[in-house]
N, C-alpha and C positions, 0 to 999 in steps of 0.2 A: 543582460548579464548583471548580477548583483556585484557591488563593490563594497569593501569595508573602509574605504577612504574617509568617509565622513564619521565613522564610529571611533570611539576610543576602544582599541583592541587590547584585551588582557589575555596573555597566554599564561596558563598555570599548569604545573605538573600535578599528577594524581597524588603524590606525596605531600604537596603543598596544600591541596584542597581537602584531603582526607587524612585521617590518622592511620598510617600504614607502618607503624613502628614494628609490630610483630612480623608483618609480611616482609619488611626489609631485613629483619634479623634472619628470617628463613632464607632469603636470597643470599645474604652474605655468608651464612654458615653452611648452607646445604646446596647452594647453586641455583641456576636458572630453572632446571627441570622441576625441582622440589617447589620452588616459588610458583611456577605456572600451575602445577598440579593443585597446590593449595588454593590458589585463586579460583580455579574452575570448580573445585569441590565446595567452595564457600561463596559462590557467586550470588546466591540469594541472601547472604548475610549482609546487612546494611553496615557500611563503614561509619565510624564516628567522625565528626567534623575535625579538620586539621587546622594548622595555624593560619592558613589563608582563607578559610571558609567565611569568617565574619566579614572580611573585606569584600569578597566576591558577592555574598548575599546582599550587602548594602549597595554595591555598585549596580547590581542587576535591578534593584528596586527603582533606580532612576528611569528605567524603561517603562514603568507602569503608567498606564493611561496616556501613552504617547503614540502618535501615528508612526513615528520613525524612531528606532532605537538610538540611544546615545552611547550605549556600551555594548560591546560584544565580547563574551568570554569564551575562550577556546581551550579545551583540555589538550595540552601538549605533553605527551608522555612517551617514555621509552618502553612502555608496555607493548605487547603484541595485541593485535585485534582480538585474538582468541581469549586473552586474559582480561580484557577490558570490560566485559559485561558487568562485573561487580561494581565498577566505578559508575557505569551508566545507570545501573539499578539504584545506586545510592543517590545519584543526581536526581532521578525521578522521585525517589522517596522524599527528598527535601524540597521538591518543587522548584529546583533551580532551572532557569531558562537557559540551558546550555545545550546546543544542538550540534556544534561543530567540534571535531577532534582531529588531532594529528597523532597517530600511533605508529611508531617506527621500529618496534622489535629490537631494541638495544642500540640502534644506530644514533648518530648525532642529530639533534633537532635543529642545529644552527642553520642549515640551508632553508628551512621552512619559516623562520622567524620573519624575514623580510617578505617572503612570498605571501604571508598573511597580514602584512603591514602592522606588525605588532608594536604597540606603544609601551607595554610593560610586560616583562616576563618574570615569573616567580617559580623557582624550582629549588629542590634540595640537592640537585646534582651540580657540583661546582663547574665541571667542564662546559656544560651547556650555558650556564650563566656567564662564564668567562667569554665564550664565543659571542654571546649577545652583546656584552659590553664592548668587545672589540669591533663589533659591527655597528656600533653607535646606538644600540637599543637599551633603554633603561631596564635594568635587571638586578635581581637580588637573590642571594642564597638564603633561603628561609630557614630559620632555626626550628628544628623538629625535636629537640631533646625533651625528655620528660620534665615537666615543671612541678616543683615541689609545693610552692605556695600558690594560692588561688590567683587566677588572672583577674584583671579589672572587670567590673561590671559597667558596661558602657552607659554613660549618663543619658544619652538620647539614642535609642535603638534605630531611629529612622535616619540618623546622620551618618555620613561617611567622614571618618576622622583619620587623617593621614599626617604623620610627622616625619620630617626630613632633617637630617644633619646638613651642615653647610658645606664646608670644604671637602672636595673629592666626591661629593654627591650632587648637590645643586650647582655648586661652583667647581671650577677646576682645582687641581691640587697645587697651584703655583705658590700660594701663600703658605700652605702646609709644608712645602718643601723648604721654604725659607726658615720656618720654625725648626724643622728637623736639622738643617745644616748649620744654622747660625744662632739658634736659641730664641727664647721668648722676647727678649729685648729687641732683637733685629726684626722679628715678626711684627711687633707692635709699631715700631718705627716705620716699617714698610707700609703698613695699613694706614697709619696716620698721614704719610706723605701721598698716598694714592687714594685717599678717601673719595675724591671726585672721579676716579677712574673705575668704571665697572669691572668686576671680576669676570674672567672668561667663563663660558658655560661649562658645567660639569655633565656627567652622564644622565642626570635626571632633570636637566633644565627644560628640555622639550616636553617631557611628560608633565612637569609642573605647569608649563604654558598651556598645554592642551587641557589639563584639568581646570585651569583658570578660565579658559574659553568656555568650558561647559558651565562653570559657575555663572558667567555672564549671561548665558542663555537662560539659566534658571531664575535669575534675578536675585536680589540681595535680601528680600524679605523671606525669612524662614528658609534660607538656603540649606539644602541637605548636605552640602560639602563644607567641611571645616579643615583648614590646613594650619599646621604648626611648624615652626622652625625651632629645633632644639639643638643648640650648638654650645660647645665648650668655649667659644669666643666670649670675650667680655670687653667692656670699654677699655681703650679707645677703638678696638677693632670692630665695633658694632656698626659704626657709621657707614663704612664701605658696603657692608652687607645690605643695609636698608636702601641705600642709593642704587645698588646693583639691581635689586628687585624692582625698584621704581623705574629704572631704565628699561626693564623687560615688560613694563605695564602689568606687573603681577603684585597682588597684595596677599600677604598671609594674615590669618586671623589672630594668631598668637605667636609670640616669639620669646624664647628663653635663652638668655646669654648667661651661661652657667659658670664660666671661668674655671672649668675643669672638674666640677663636682659631679657625682654620679647622676645619670639621667633617668634612672628607673622610676623614682617616685614622681617626677614631673610627668613622665609618660603615662604612668598609672592614673594620675589626677586628670590629665587631658583625655584619657580614654581612647588612646590610639588603637585603631584596628590594624595598623602596620606602622613600623618605624624603620627607616632606612638609614644606615650608617656604614662608613667604610672600615671601621675598626671592630674587630671581633670582641674586644674587651667591652665595648658598649653594647653590641647586639646580644651578647650572651647574658649580660646583666639585665638588659631591657626585656629579654624574652621570658624572664621570670615573672613579669607583670603584664606584658602585652606582646602580641606577635611582632617579630623583628626579622630583618633580612640584611645581610651584609652585602655591600656593593664592592666588588673587586676592582682593582686598578686595571687600566688598559695594559695589555702586554706589549703593545707596539711602542712603548716609551721606555727609555733607559732609566732605571731607578736603582737606588741603593737599597739596602734592607729596609723593611717597613718601619714606620714610626714606632718609637718606643711607647707601647700602649700602656705601660704602667706609670707613665709620667703623671704627676699631679696636674700639670697644665698641658693642654693640647689644643690645637686649633679646630678640631672637628666639632 
């Protein structure tokens, strides 16, 4: 029996992998039957790449010329099997090595995420992403809105470039809550006093560690994986972050401590194929330059209203 335990398993919805903007509008305006009819009628029409396409394409390239796969990508969709042929025809057209799928005809995908040992789940459907986060799986609600200005041209097409926010993404939101409740001064004082104490793990900590493990297998010379931390923290709150990553035996290639300035141009310059952040103000801005996904908070914790995202300073 085959197992996916040794692979990095990426679950991605059809809307995250391909551009289904028109099809989703048909679904929302005319209902399920009209959507299904449209997909069947157009199942030989090839879909355009969506916001998660470049990341998937780059990750699958890691498997080339290897006896055993490093990455397994699984299409996990609320589509029915009958309406999925267009997606599979598009996968074949682009030469993507994707052979597994979960098609649930509108039901929740949550029960199947652990069944497939999913390490990362990307979807435009918030309920499924929320369930994944609540189950301890790294997940993001990928931005699918139309982008007016041109996206980044990746500096090295063979590289995988992933950017992460810090608090509430790689790390827990413990420090972020101090900022929200007591202000910037209290937050900086807390980080200064706890500089030697590693931050608790956030929803993407395990994914980062597994990604780092793959990098170690591939070696440091011309490594195809490049990782960036893009955070609105600044000195003196930087030290705890660096020492936390060190305690996890994880090294990032680039780190940007921005002190609250907009992240978009930094992400564009880095050439991120995906950026994960917990605040929609950052993901919406970033998505104008690079693919971005919002990481929701766990629902099993008592929280007050979300952080004031229009603040000049924030800890994310």
